[in-house]
C-alpha positions as CSV (number, residue, x, y, z in Angstrom):
1,X,32.9,19.5,-17.5
2,X,29.6,19.6,-15.7
3,X,27.3,16.6,-15.7
4,X,23.8,18.1,-16.1
5,X,20.4,16.4,-16.1
6,X,18.1,16.8,-19.0
7,X,16.7,20.1,-17.9
8,X,20.3,21.5,-17.4
9,X,21.2,20.4,-20.9
10,X,18.1,22.2,-22.2
11,X,19.1,25.4,-20.4
12,X,22.6,25.4,-21.9
13,X,21.3,24.6,-25.3
14,X,18.8,27.4,-25.1
15,X,21.6,29.8,-24.3
16,X,23.7,28.5,-27.2
17,X,20.8,29.0,-29.5
18,X,20.2,32.5,-28.2
19,X,23.8,33.5,-28.8
20,X,23.6,32.2,-32.4
21,X,20.4,34.1,-32.8
22,X,21.9,37.3,-31.6
23,X,24.5,37.2,-34.4
24,X,22.3,35.9,-37.2
25,X,18.8,37.3,-37.0
26,X,18.7,39.2,-33.7
27,X,16.8,38.4,-30.5
28,X,14.6,40.2,-27.9
29,X,16.9,41.6,-25.2
30,X,14.7,40.2,-22.4
31,X,14.7,36.8,-24.0
32,X,18.4,36.7,-24.2
33,X,18.9,37.9,-20.7
34,X,16.4,35.4,-19.3
35,X,18.3,32.5,-21.0
36,X,21.6,33.9,-19.9
37,X,20.5,34.2,-16.2
38,X,19.1,30.6,-16.3
39,X,22.5,29.5,-17.5
40,X,24.3,31.4,-14.8
41,X,22.0,29.8,-12.2
42,X,22.7,26.4,-13.7
43,X,26.5,26.9,-13.7
44,X,27.6,29.5,-11.2
45,X,31.3,28.6,-11.3
46,X,33.2,31.2,-13.4
47,X,35.9,28.7,-14.3
48,X,33.4,26.3,-15.8
49,X,31.6,29.1,-17.6
50,X,34.8,30.1,-19.2
51,X,35.6,26.5,-20.3
52,X,32.1,26.2,-21.8
53,X,32.5,29.5,-23.6
54,X,35.8,28.4,-25.0
55,X,34.4,25.1,-26.2
56,X,31.3,26.7,-27.7
57,X,33.5,29.3,-29.5
58,X,35.7,26.6,-30.9
59,X,32.7,24.8,-32.4
60,X,30.5,27.7,-33.4
61,X,32.7,30.8,-33.7
62,X,30.5,32.6,-31.2
63,X,31.5,33.8,-27.7
64,X,28.9,33.6,-24.9
65,X,30.9,36.2,-23.0
66,X,31.1,38.7,-25.9
67,X,27.4,38.2,-26.7
68,X,26.3,38.7,-23.1
69,X,28.5,41.9,-22.8
70,X,27.0,43.2,-26.1
71,X,23.4,42.6,-24.8
72,X,24.1,44.2,-21.4
73,X,25.5,47.3,-23.1
74,X,22.6,47.8,-25.6
75,X,19.3,48.6,-24.1
76,X,17.0,48.5,-27.1
77,X,14.2,45.9,-27.0
78,X,15.6,43.9,-29.9
79,X,19.4,43.3,-30.2
80,X,21.3,42.2,-33.2
81,X,25.1,42.0,-33.1
82,X,26.4,42.5,-36.6
83,X,30.1,42.5,-35.7
84,X,32.4,39.6,-35.9
85,X,31.4,36.5,-34.1
86,X,33.4,37.2,-31.0
């Protein structure tokens, strides 16, 4: 797993919180996409992204990948995924 500095941990945590927010209360689409892009910039390796998604899903029940795909497909300003966690 990656070893990030404090700012990297904050970027990852911000995305995890955005994913949870998408499923619970909803989030502004631009806010989610901004946090997702920062995460992709932090960790560009797809293999590591998949490992982090798997670990996050095991703990929270939410999938980063599923959440990002949902947001990319829905273009309204405020998105709220009311389906299963992922």
